[in-house]
Each structure stands twice: as structure tokens, then as C-alpha cells.
N, CA, C and O atoms as a CHARMM CRD file, in Angstrom:
* protein
*
  316
    1    1 UNK  N    -44.94700  48.99700 -10.18200 PROA 1      0.00000
    2    1 UNK  CA   -46.23200  49.66100 -10.14300 PROA 1      0.00000
    3    1 UNK  C    -47.30300  48.89700 -10.93500 PROA 1      0.00000
    4    1 UNK  O    -48.42100  48.75200 -10.44100 PROA 1      0.00000
    5    2 UNK  N    -46.99900  48.40100 -12.15400 PROA 2      0.00000
    6    2 UNK  CA   -48.02100  47.62400 -12.87100 PROA 2      0.00000
    7    2 UNK  C    -48.42000  46.36200 -12.10400 PROA 2      0.00000
    8    2 UNK  O    -49.57600  45.94100 -12.15900 PROA 2      0.00000
    9    3 UNK  N    -47.47100  45.76300 -11.39400 PROA 3      0.00000
   10    3 UNK  CA   -47.77300  44.56500 -10.61500 PROA 3      0.00000
   11    3 UNK  C    -48.77900  44.88900  -9.51900 PROA 3      0.00000
   12    3 UNK  O    -49.69900  44.11300  -9.26300 PROA 3      0.00000
   13    4 UNK  N    -48.60200  46.02900  -8.87900 PROA 4      0.00000
   14    4 UNK  CA   -49.52600  46.44100  -7.82800 PROA 4      0.00000
   15    4 UNK  C    -50.92700  46.66400  -8.38600 PROA 4      0.00000
   16    4 UNK  O    -51.91600  46.29600  -7.75200 PROA 4      0.00000
   17    5 UNK  N    -51.01300  47.25600  -9.55300 PROA 5      0.00000
   18    5 UNK  CA   -52.31900  47.49500 -10.17700 PROA 5      0.00000
   19    5 UNK  C    -52.99500  46.17200 -10.51600 PROA 5      0.00000
   20    5 UNK  O    -54.18700  46.00200 -10.26400 PROA 5      0.00000
   21    6 UNK  N    -52.24500  45.24000 -11.08100 PROA 6      0.00000
   22    6 UNK  CA   -52.80100  43.91800 -11.41200 PROA 6      0.00000
   23    6 UNK  C    -53.26100  43.21200 -10.14100 PROA 6      0.00000
   24    6 UNK  O    -54.33000  42.60200 -10.11800 PROA 6      0.00000
   25    7 UNK  N    -52.45900  43.29400  -9.09200 PROA 7      0.00000
   26    7 UNK  CA   -52.81900  42.66500  -7.82300 PROA 7      0.00000
   27    7 UNK  C    -54.10600  43.26900  -7.26000 PROA 7      0.00000
   28    7 UNK  O    -54.97500  42.54000  -6.78300 PROA 7      0.00000
   29    8 UNK  N    -54.23000  44.57700  -7.31100 PROA 8      0.00000
   30    8 UNK  CA   -55.44400  45.23200  -6.81300 PROA 8      0.00000
   31    8 UNK  C    -56.67300  44.85000  -7.63600 PROA 8      0.00000
   32    8 UNK  O    -57.75800  44.67300  -7.08200 PROA 8      0.00000
   33    9 UNK  N    -56.51000  44.72200  -8.94300 PROA 9      0.00000
   34    9 UNK  CA   -57.62800  44.30600  -9.79900 PROA 9      0.00000
   35    9 UNK  C    -58.05200  42.88300  -9.45800 PROA 9      0.00000
   36    9 UNK  O    -59.24500  42.60000  -9.35200 PROA 9      0.00000
   37   10 UNK  N    -57.09100  41.99300  -9.28700 PROA 10     0.00000
   38   10 UNK  CA   -57.40700  40.59900  -8.94600 PROA 10     0.00000
   39   10 UNK  C    -58.10700  40.52500  -7.59700 PROA 10     0.00000
   40   10 UNK  O    -59.10500  39.81800  -7.45300 PROA 10     0.00000
   41   11 UNK  N    -57.59400  41.24900  -6.61000 PROA 11     0.00000
   42   11 UNK  CA   -58.21800  41.24800  -5.28400 PROA 11     0.00000
   43   11 UNK  C    -59.64300  41.79300  -5.36500 PROA 11     0.00000
   44   11 UNK  O    -60.55300  41.26700  -4.72400 PROA 11     0.00000
   45   12 UNK  N    -59.82900  42.84000  -6.14900 PROA 12     0.00000
   46   12 UNK  CA   -61.17200  43.41500  -6.30500 PROA 12     0.00000
   47   12 UNK  C    -62.12900  42.41700  -6.94500 PROA 12     0.00000
   48   12 UNK  O    -63.26300  42.26600  -6.49100 PROA 12     0.00000
   49   13 UNK  N    -61.68000  41.73800  -7.99400 PROA 13     0.00000
   50   13 UNK  CA   -62.53400  40.75800  -8.66900 PROA 13     0.00000
   51   13 UNK  C    -62.88600  39.59100  -7.75600 PROA 13     0.00000
   52   13 UNK  O    -64.03200  39.14300  -7.73400 PROA 13     0.00000
   53   14 UNK  N    -61.91000  39.10000  -7.00700 PROA 14     0.00000
   54   14 UNK  CA   -62.16900  37.99400  -6.08000 PROA 14     0.00000
   55   14 UNK  C    -63.14500  38.43700  -4.99800 PROA 14     0.00000
   56   14 UNK  O    -64.04100  37.68200  -4.62100 PROA 14     0.00000
   57   15 UNK  N    -62.97700  39.65100  -4.50300 PROA 15     0.00000
   58   15 UNK  CA   -63.88000  40.16400  -3.47400 PROA 15     0.00000
   59   15 UNK  C    -65.30600  40.28000  -3.99900 PROA 15     0.00000
   60   15 UNK  O    -66.24900  39.85500  -3.33300 PROA 15     0.00000
   61   16 UNK  N    -65.46700  40.84900  -5.18000 PROA 16     0.00000
   62   16 UNK  CA   -66.80600  40.98500  -5.77300 PROA 16     0.00000
   63   16 UNK  C    -67.42800  39.61300  -6.00800 PROA 16     0.00000
   64   16 UNK  O    -68.59800  39.39800  -5.69300 PROA 16     0.00000
   65   17 UNK  N    -66.64900  38.68600  -6.56000 PROA 17     0.00000
   66   17 UNK  CA   -67.14300  37.33800  -6.82400 PROA 17     0.00000
   67   17 UNK  C    -67.54300  36.64400  -5.52200 PROA 17     0.00000
   68   17 UNK  O    -68.57100  35.97000  -5.46400 PROA 17     0.00000
   69   18 UNK  N    -66.73400  36.81200  -4.48900 PROA 18     0.00000
   70   18 UNK  CA   -67.01600  36.17100  -3.20700 PROA 18     0.00000
   71   18 UNK  C    -68.28600  36.70900  -2.57100 PROA 18     0.00000
   72   18 UNK  O    -69.11200  35.94100  -2.07900 PROA 18     0.00000
   73   19 UNK  N    -68.44300  38.01600  -2.58100 PROA 19     0.00000
   74   19 UNK  CA   -69.61200  38.62400  -1.95000 PROA 19     0.00000
   75   19 UNK  C    -70.89500  38.21300  -2.66900 PROA 19     0.00000
   76   19 UNK  O    -71.93200  38.03600  -2.02800 PROA 19     0.00000
   77   20 UNK  N    -70.83700  38.06300  -3.97400 PROA 20     0.00000
   78   20 UNK  CA   -72.02500  37.68400  -4.72700 PROA 20     0.00000
   79   20 UNK  C    -72.34600  36.19600  -4.60200 PROA 20     0.00000
   80   20 UNK  O    -73.42600  35.76000  -4.99800 PROA 20     0.00000
   81   21 UNK  N    -71.42300  35.42600  -4.06000 PROA 21     0.00000
   82   21 UNK  CA   -71.63100  33.98700  -3.87800 PROA 21     0.00000
   83   21 UNK  C    -71.48700  33.64800  -2.39800 PROA 21     0.00000
   84   21 UNK  O    -70.55100  32.95600  -1.99700 PROA 21     0.00000
   85   22 UNK  N    -72.41300  34.13700  -1.60100 PROA 22     0.00000
   86   22 UNK  CA   -72.30600  33.98500  -0.15200 PROA 22     0.00000
   87   22 UNK  C    -73.13300  32.82000   0.39000 PROA 22     0.00000
   88   22 UNK  O    -73.37500  32.75500   1.59500 PROA 22     0.00000
   89   23 UNK  N    -73.56500  31.91700  -0.45400 PROA 23     0.00000
   90   23 UNK  CA   -74.37500  30.78000  -0.01100 PROA 23     0.00000
   91   23 UNK  C    -73.54800  29.85800   0.88300 PROA 23     0.00000
   92   23 UNK  O    -72.33400  29.75100   0.70900 PROA 23     0.00000
   93   24 UNK  N    -74.19400  29.19600   1.83300 PROA 24     0.00000
   94   24 UNK  CA   -73.46400  28.26300   2.69200 PROA 24     0.00000
   95   24 UNK  C    -73.07200  26.99500   1.92500 PROA 24     0.00000
   96   24 UNK  O    -73.84800  26.47200   1.12400 PROA 24     0.00000
   97   25 UNK  N    -71.87400  26.52300   2.18300 PROA 25     0.00000
   98   25 UNK  CA   -71.37600  25.30000   1.55000 PROA 25     0.00000
   99   25 UNK  C    -70.72200  24.42600   2.61300 PROA 25     0.00000
  100   25 UNK  O    -70.33200  24.90300   3.67900 PROA 25     0.00000
  101   26 UNK  N    -70.61200  23.14600   2.30500 PROA 26     0.00000
  102   26 UNK  CA   -69.93500  22.21100   3.19200 PROA 26     0.00000
  103   26 UNK  C    -68.68900  21.70000   2.49200 PROA 26     0.00000
  104   26 UNK  O    -68.75800  21.19200   1.37300 PROA 26     0.00000
  105   27 UNK  N    -67.55800  21.83600   3.15300 PROA 27     0.00000
  106   27 UNK  CA   -66.28200  21.35400   2.63500 PROA 27     0.00000
  107   27 UNK  C    -65.89200  20.12900   3.45300 PROA 27     0.00000
  108   27 UNK  O    -65.82800  20.19300   4.68000 PROA 27     0.00000
  109   28 UNK  N    -65.63300  19.02100   2.77900 PROA 28     0.00000
  110   28 UNK  CA   -65.23700  17.78700   3.45700 PROA 28     0.00000
  111   28 UNK  C    -63.85800  17.37400   2.98000 PROA 28     0.00000
  112   28 UNK  O    -63.58000  17.35000   1.78200 PROA 28     0.00000
  113   29 UNK  N    -63.00300  17.05200   3.92900 PROA 29     0.00000
  114   29 UNK  CA   -61.65600  16.58000   3.62700 PROA 29     0.00000
  115   29 UNK  C    -61.34700  15.44800   4.59400 PROA 29     0.00000
  116   29 UNK  O    -61.19100  15.66900   5.79500 PROA 29     0.00000
  117   30 UNK  N    -61.25900  14.23700   4.06200 PROA 30     0.00000
  118   30 UNK  CA   -61.06500  13.03100   4.85600 PROA 30     0.00000
  119   30 UNK  C    -62.14800  12.95600   5.92800 PROA 30     0.00000
  120   30 UNK  O    -63.32600  12.81100   5.60100 PROA 30     0.00000
  121   31 UNK  N    -61.77000  13.05100   7.20500 PROA 31     0.00000
  122   31 UNK  CA   -62.75100  12.93600   8.28300 PROA 31     0.00000
  123   31 UNK  C    -63.15700  14.29600   8.83400 PROA 31     0.00000
  124   31 UNK  O    -63.91300  14.37600   9.80200 PROA 31     0.00000
  125   32 UNK  N    -62.66900  15.33800   8.23500 PROA 32     0.00000
  126   32 UNK  CA   -62.93900  16.70100   8.69000 PROA 32     0.00000
  127   32 UNK  C    -63.99500  17.32800   7.80000 PROA 32     0.00000
  128   32 UNK  O    -63.96400  17.16100   6.58000 PROA 32     0.00000
  129   33 UNK  N    -64.92300  18.04300   8.39800 PROA 33     0.00000
  130   33 UNK  CA   -65.97600  18.69700   7.63200 PROA 33     0.00000
  131   33 UNK  C    -66.16300  20.11800   8.15400 PROA 33     0.00000
  132   33 UNK  O    -66.15400  20.35000   9.36300 PROA 33     0.00000
  133   34 UNK  N    -66.33000  21.05500   7.24700 PROA 34     0.00000
  134   34 UNK  CA   -66.46700  22.46600   7.60100 PROA 34     0.00000
  135   34 UNK  C    -67.62700  23.04900   6.82200 PROA 34     0.00000
  136   34 UNK  O    -67.71400  22.88000   5.60600 PROA 34     0.00000
  137   35 UNK  N    -68.51800  23.73500   7.51800 PROA 35     0.00000
  138   35 UNK  CA   -69.62200  24.40600   6.83900 PROA 35     0.00000
  139   35 UNK  C    -69.46200  25.90500   7.04400 PROA 35     0.00000
  140   35 UNK  O    -69.33300  26.38800   8.16900 PROA 35     0.00000
  141   36 UNK  N    -69.47300  26.62400   5.93500 PROA 36     0.00000
  142   36 UNK  CA   -69.31100  28.06700   6.01200 PROA 36     0.00000
  143   36 UNK  C    -69.75000  28.72600   4.72500 PROA 36     0.00000
  144   36 UNK  O    -70.27300  28.07800   3.81800 PROA 36     0.00000
  145   37 UNK  N    -69.53300  29.99300   4.66500 PROA 37     0.00000
  146   37 UNK  CA   -69.92800  30.77900   3.50300 PROA 37     0.00000
  147   37 UNK  C    -69.01500  30.47400   2.31900 PROA 37     0.00000
  148   37 UNK  O    -67.81300  30.26800   2.48500 PROA 37     0.00000
  149   38 UNK  N    -69.59200  30.44900   1.13900 PROA 38     0.00000
  150   38 UNK  CA   -68.79900  30.25100  -0.07300 PROA 38     0.00000
  151   38 UNK  C    -67.79200  31.38100  -0.23700 PROA 38     0.00000
  152   38 UNK  O    -66.70300  31.17100  -0.77100 PROA 38     0.00000
  153   39 UNK  N    -68.14900  32.57500   0.21900 PROA 39     0.00000
  154   39 UNK  CA   -67.23700  33.71400   0.14700 PROA 39     0.00000
  155   39 UNK  C    -65.96400  33.43900   0.94000 PROA 39     0.00000
  156   39 UNK  O    -64.86600  33.76200   0.48700 PROA 39     0.00000
  157   40 UNK  N    -66.10900  32.84500   2.11900 PROA 40     0.00000
  158   40 UNK  CA   -64.94100  32.52400   2.94500 PROA 40     0.00000
  159   40 UNK  C    -64.09300  31.45900   2.26700 PROA 40     0.00000
  160   40 UNK  O    -62.86600  31.55300   2.26300 PROA 40     0.00000
  161   41 UNK  N    -64.73200  30.45500   1.69600 PROA 41     0.00000
  162   41 UNK  CA   -64.00400  29.38900   1.00200 PROA 41     0.00000
  163   41 UNK  C    -63.23000  29.95700  -0.18400 PROA 41     0.00000
  164   41 UNK  O    -62.06600  29.61300  -0.38600 PROA 41     0.00000
  165   42 UNK  N    -63.86600  30.81800  -0.96500 PROA 42     0.00000
  166   42 UNK  CA   -63.18700  31.43300  -2.11400 PROA 42     0.00000
  167   42 UNK  C    -62.01400  32.27700  -1.64400 PROA 42     0.00000
  168   42 UNK  O    -60.92400  32.20200  -2.21100 PROA 42     0.00000
  169   43 UNK  N    -62.23400  33.08100  -0.60700 PROA 43     0.00000
  170   43 UNK  CA   -61.17200  33.94400  -0.09400 PROA 43     0.00000
  171   43 UNK  C    -59.99300  33.12500   0.41600 PROA 43     0.00000
  172   43 UNK  O    -58.84600  33.41400   0.07700 PROA 43     0.00000
  173   44 UNK  N    -60.26700  32.10500   1.22700 PROA 44     0.00000
  174   44 UNK  CA   -59.18200  31.28000   1.76800 PROA 44     0.00000
  175   44 UNK  C    -58.44100  30.53100   0.66300 PROA 44     0.00000
  176   44 UNK  O    -57.21800  30.40000   0.71700 PROA 44     0.00000
  177   45 UNK  N    -59.16500  30.04400  -0.32700 PROA 45     0.00000
  178   45 UNK  CA   -58.52300  29.35800  -1.44900 PROA 45     0.00000
  179   45 UNK  C    -57.59900  30.30200  -2.20700 PROA 45     0.00000
  180   45 UNK  O    -56.50000  29.91700  -2.60600 PROA 45     0.00000
  181   46 UNK  N    -58.04500  31.53200  -2.40300 PROA 46     0.00000
  182   46 UNK  CA   -57.21800  32.52200  -3.09200 PROA 46     0.00000
  183   46 UNK  C    -55.96400  32.83500  -2.29100 PROA 46     0.00000
  184   46 UNK  O    -54.87000  32.90700  -2.85000 PROA 46     0.00000
  185   47 UNK  N    -56.11800  33.02000  -0.98500 PROA 47     0.00000
  186   47 UNK  CA   -54.97100  33.33300  -0.12900 PROA 47     0.00000
  187   47 UNK  C    -53.97000  32.18000  -0.12900 PROA 47     0.00000
  188   47 UNK  O    -52.76500  32.40500  -0.24100 PROA 47     0.00000
  189   48 UNK  N    -54.46100  30.95300  -0.00600 PROA 48     0.00000
  190   48 UNK  CA   -53.56900  29.79000  -0.02200 PROA 48     0.00000
  191   48 UNK  C    -52.84800  29.69200  -1.36600 PROA 48     0.00000
  192   48 UNK  O    -51.65300  29.39700  -1.40600 PROA 48     0.00000
  193   49 UNK  N    -53.55400  29.93300  -2.45300 PROA 49     0.00000
  194   49 UNK  CA   -52.93000  29.90800  -3.78000 PROA 49     0.00000
  195   49 UNK  C    -51.84800  30.96100  -3.92700 PROA 49     0.00000
  196   49 UNK  O    -50.79000  30.69400  -4.49700 PROA 49     0.00000
  197   50 UNK  N    -52.10800  32.15700  -3.41700 PROA 50     0.00000
  198   50 UNK  CA   -51.10300  33.22500  -3.47900 PROA 50     0.00000
  199   50 UNK  C    -49.88400  32.85700  -2.65200 PROA 50     0.00000
  200   50 UNK  O    -48.75200  33.05800  -3.09100 PROA 50     0.00000
  201   51 UNK  N    -50.10300  32.32000  -1.46100 PROA 51     0.00000
  202   51 UNK  CA   -48.97800  31.92800  -0.59900 PROA 51     0.00000
  203   51 UNK  C    -48.14500  30.84100  -1.26900 PROA 51     0.00000
  204   51 UNK  O    -46.91600  30.91400  -1.26200 PROA 51     0.00000
  205   52 UNK  N    -48.79300  29.84100  -1.84500 PROA 52     0.00000
  206   52 UNK  CA   -48.06300  28.77400  -2.53700 PROA 52     0.00000
  207   52 UNK  C    -47.28400  29.34700  -3.71600 PROA 52     0.00000
  208   52 UNK  O    -46.13400  28.96900  -3.94000 PROA 52     0.00000
  209   53 UNK  N    -47.89700  30.25000  -4.46600 PROA 53     0.00000
  210   53 UNK  CA   -47.21200  30.88700  -5.59300 PROA 53     0.00000
  211   53 UNK  C    -45.98900  31.67100  -5.16000 PROA 53     0.00000
  212   53 UNK  O    -44.94500  31.60900  -5.81000 PROA 53     0.00000
  213   54 UNK  N    -46.11000  32.41400  -4.06000 PROA 54     0.00000
  214   54 UNK  CA   -44.97300  33.19000  -3.54900 PROA 54     0.00000
  215   54 UNK  C    -43.85400  32.26200  -3.10200 PROA 54     0.00000
  216   54 UNK  O    -42.68200  32.53700  -3.36000 PROA 54     0.00000
  217   55 UNK  N    -44.19800  31.17600  -2.44100 PROA 55     0.00000
  218   55 UNK  CA   -43.17700  30.22100  -1.99600 PROA 55     0.00000
  219   55 UNK  C    -42.45100  29.61900  -3.19200 PROA 55     0.00000
  220   55 UNK  O    -41.22300  29.53300  -3.19000 PROA 55     0.00000
  221   56 UNK  N    -43.19000  29.20400  -4.20400 PROA 56     0.00000
  222   56 UNK  CA   -42.57100  28.60700  -5.39300 PROA 56     0.00000
  223   56 UNK  C    -41.68900  29.61600  -6.11500 PROA 56     0.00000
  224   56 UNK  O    -40.57600  29.28500  -6.52500 PROA 56     0.00000
  225   57 UNK  N    -42.17500  30.84500  -6.27400 PROA 57     0.00000
  226   57 UNK  CA   -41.37600  31.88200  -6.94300 PROA 57     0.00000
  227   57 UNK  C    -40.10900  32.19900  -6.15100 PROA 57     0.00000
  228   57 UNK  O    -39.05300  32.43000  -6.74000 PROA 57     0.00000
  229   58 UNK  N    -40.20700  32.21000  -4.81900 PROA 58     0.00000
  230   58 UNK  CA   -39.03300  32.46700  -3.98500 PROA 58     0.00000
  231   58 UNK  C    -38.00300  31.35600  -4.13900 PROA 58     0.00000
  232   58 UNK  O    -36.80300  31.61800  -4.21900 PROA 58     0.00000
  233   59 UNK  N    -38.47700  30.12400  -4.18000 PROA 59     0.00000
  234   59 UNK  CA   -37.55900  29.00100  -4.35200 PROA 59     0.00000
  235   59 UNK  C    -36.87100  29.06700  -5.71100 PROA 59     0.00000
  236   59 UNK  O    -35.67300  28.80300  -5.81300 PROA 59     0.00000
  237   60 UNK  N    -37.62000  29.41700  -6.75300 PROA 60     0.00000
  238   60 UNK  CA   -37.02700  29.53100  -8.08700 PROA 60     0.00000
  239   60 UNK  C    -36.01000  30.66800  -8.13300 PROA 60     0.00000
  240   60 UNK  O    -34.96300  30.53800  -8.76600 PROA 60     0.00000
  241   61 UNK  N    -36.31100  31.77000  -7.47300 PROA 61     0.00000
  242   61 UNK  CA   -35.38400  32.90300  -7.44100 PROA 61     0.00000
  243   61 UNK  C    -34.10300  32.53200  -6.69300 PROA 61     0.00000
  244   61 UNK  O    -33.00200  32.84400  -7.14800 PROA 61     0.00000
  245   62 UNK  N    -34.24800  31.86700  -5.54800 PROA 62     0.00000
  246   62 UNK  CA   -33.06200  31.46100  -4.78600 PROA 62     0.00000
  247   62 UNK  C    -32.21100  30.49200  -5.59700 PROA 62     0.00000
  248   62 UNK  O    -30.98300  30.56700  -5.55200 PROA 62     0.00000
  249   63 UNK  N    -32.83900  29.59200  -6.33100 PROA 63     0.00000
  250   63 UNK  CA   -32.10300  28.63800  -7.15100 PROA 63     0.00000
  251   63 UNK  C    -31.31700  29.35800  -8.24500 PROA 63     0.00000
  252   63 UNK  O    -30.15700  29.03000  -8.49500 PROA 63     0.00000
  253   64 UNK  N    -31.94600  30.33700  -8.89800 PROA 64     0.00000
  254   64 UNK  CA   -31.24500  31.06100  -9.96800 PROA 64     0.00000
  255   64 UNK  C    -30.10100  31.89800  -9.41000 PROA 64     0.00000
  256   64 UNK  O    -29.05400  32.01000 -10.04700 PROA 64     0.00000
  257   65 UNK  N    -30.28400  32.48700  -8.23300 PROA 65     0.00000
  258   65 UNK  CA   -29.20000  33.25400  -7.60600 PROA 65     0.00000
  259   65 UNK  C    -28.05000  32.32400  -7.24900 PROA 65     0.00000
  260   65 UNK  O    -26.88800  32.67700  -7.44800 PROA 65     0.00000
  261   66 UNK  N    -28.35500  31.14600  -6.72400 PROA 66     0.00000
  262   66 UNK  CA   -27.31700  30.18600  -6.35400 PROA 66     0.00000
  263   66 UNK  C    -26.54800  29.72000  -7.59000 PROA 66     0.00000
  264   66 UNK  O    -25.32200  29.61500  -7.55600 PROA 66     0.00000
  265   67 UNK  N    -27.27000  29.43800  -8.68600 PROA 67     0.00000
  266   67 UNK  CA   -26.59500  29.01600  -9.91600 PROA 67     0.00000
  267   67 UNK  C    -25.71500  30.12500 -10.46300 PROA 67     0.00000
  268   67 UNK  O    -24.62200  29.85900 -10.96400 PROA 67     0.00000
  269   68 UNK  N    -26.17400  31.36100 -10.37500 PROA 68     0.00000
  270   68 UNK  CA   -25.38400  32.49200 -10.85500 PROA 68     0.00000
  271   68 UNK  C    -24.10600  32.62600 -10.03700 PROA 68     0.00000
  272   68 UNK  O    -23.03400  32.86100 -10.59500 PROA 68     0.00000
  273   69 UNK  N    -24.21100  32.47900  -8.72300 PROA 69     0.00000
  274   69 UNK  CA   -23.02400  32.56200  -7.86400 PROA 69     0.00000
  275   69 UNK  C    -22.06200  31.41700  -8.16100 PROA 69     0.00000
  276   69 UNK  O    -20.84700  31.61000  -8.16600 PROA 69     0.00000
  277   70 UNK  N    -22.60500  30.22100  -8.41100 PROA 70     0.00000
  278   70 UNK  CA   -21.74500  29.08200  -8.74000 PROA 70     0.00000
  279   70 UNK  C    -21.00100  29.32700 -10.04800 PROA 70     0.00000
  280   70 UNK  O    -19.81600  29.01100 -10.15400 PROA 70     0.00000
  281   71 UNK  N    -21.68900  29.88800 -11.04700 PROA 71     0.00000
  282   71 UNK  CA   -21.03400  30.18900 -12.32000 PROA 71     0.00000
  283   71 UNK  C    -19.95600  31.24600 -12.14000 PROA 71     0.00000
  284   71 UNK  O    -18.88600  31.14300 -12.73900 PROA 71     0.00000
  285   72 UNK  N    -20.22100  32.25700 -11.32600 PROA 72     0.00000
  286   72 UNK  CA   -19.23100  33.30200 -11.08000 PROA 72     0.00000
  287   72 UNK  C    -18.01000  32.74100 -10.36700 PROA 72     0.00000
  288   72 UNK  O    -16.87900  33.07100 -10.72200 PROA 72     0.00000
  289   73 UNK  N    -18.22700  31.90000  -9.37000 PROA 73     0.00000
  290   73 UNK  CA   -17.09400  31.32800  -8.64500 PROA 73     0.00000
  291   73 UNK  C    -16.30800  30.37200  -9.54200 PROA 73     0.00000
  292   73 UNK  O    -15.08300  30.29500  -9.44100 PROA 73     0.00000
  293   74 UNK  N    -17.00200  29.64500 -10.41500 PROA 74     0.00000
  294   74 UNK  CA   -16.32000  28.75900 -11.36000 PROA 74     0.00000
  295   74 UNK  C    -15.49200  29.57400 -12.34600 PROA 74     0.00000
  296   74 UNK  O    -14.37700  29.18200 -12.69000 PROA 74     0.00000
  297   75 UNK  N    -16.02700  30.70300 -12.80300 PROA 75     0.00000
  298   75 UNK  CA   -15.28900  31.56300 -13.73200 PROA 75     0.00000
  299   75 UNK  C    -14.04900  32.14000 -13.06900 PROA 75     0.00000
  300   75 UNK  O    -13.00400  32.26200 -13.70800 PROA 75     0.00000
  301   76 UNK  N    -14.15400  32.49400 -11.79700 PROA 76     0.00000
  302   76 UNK  CA   -12.99500  33.02600 -11.06900 PROA 76     0.00000
  303   76 UNK  C    -11.94700  31.93600 -10.88900 PROA 76     0.00000
  304   76 UNK  O    -10.75400  32.20700 -11.01900 PROA 76     0.00000
  305   77 UNK  N    -12.36700  30.71500 -10.59500 PROA 77     0.00000
  306   77 UNK  CA   -11.42400  29.61300 -10.41800 PROA 77     0.00000
  307   77 UNK  C    -10.73300  29.25600 -11.72600 PROA 77     0.00000
  308   77 UNK  O     -9.57800  28.82900 -11.71800 PROA 77     0.00000
  309   78 UNK  N    -11.42400  29.42500 -12.84900 PROA 78     0.00000
  310   78 UNK  CA   -10.83900  29.10300 -14.15000 PROA 78     0.00000
  311   78 UNK  C     -9.74300  30.08500 -14.54100 PROA 78     0.00000
  312   78 UNK  O     -8.88700  29.76400 -15.36600 PROA 78     0.00000
  313   79 UNK  N     -9.76200  31.27300 -13.95700 PROA 79     0.00000
  314   79 UNK  CA    -8.72600  32.25900 -14.27600 PROA 79     0.00000
  315   79 UNK  C     -7.46300  31.82700 -13.64700 PROA 79     0.00000
  316   79 UNK  O     -6.44400  32.50500 -13.77900 PROA 79     0.00000
């Protein structure tokens, strides 16, 4: 429940910040160029950051579960 509250606060702050910064901007990456609202850029950057964070946390969780299973199987074999 506290995680949900923190997430809602962060989403609210990003939304308020984005809406107040709606000026047009140009984003250039190599040969690609995109012109759009700063609000859209902020929103997409936040979403990409959250997705990357979730992927990294999932990988770390899977690694710890795998290590725990390996330790358990090693302990059983030692008996």
C-alpha cells in the first residue's frame, strides 16, 4: 500500500510538471529528429525509465531466487 501511494504521488508530480512545461521542443538522435511538446517528452522519458527500472529489478529478483535455489539444492546434496 505505501508503494502505491508513493507511485501515485510521483505520477501526480510528473503530470503537473509536464502540463506546466508544454512548450514545443526538438529532440534529435543521430539522423532522427522529433518535434513535440515538452510534456510528451517528459512523460515518455518517465515511462521508459520506469520500464527499465522494472526490468532491472525483475532480473535482480530472478537472480536472487536462482541463487537461493542453488544454495538449497547444494545443502540437500551435502546431507
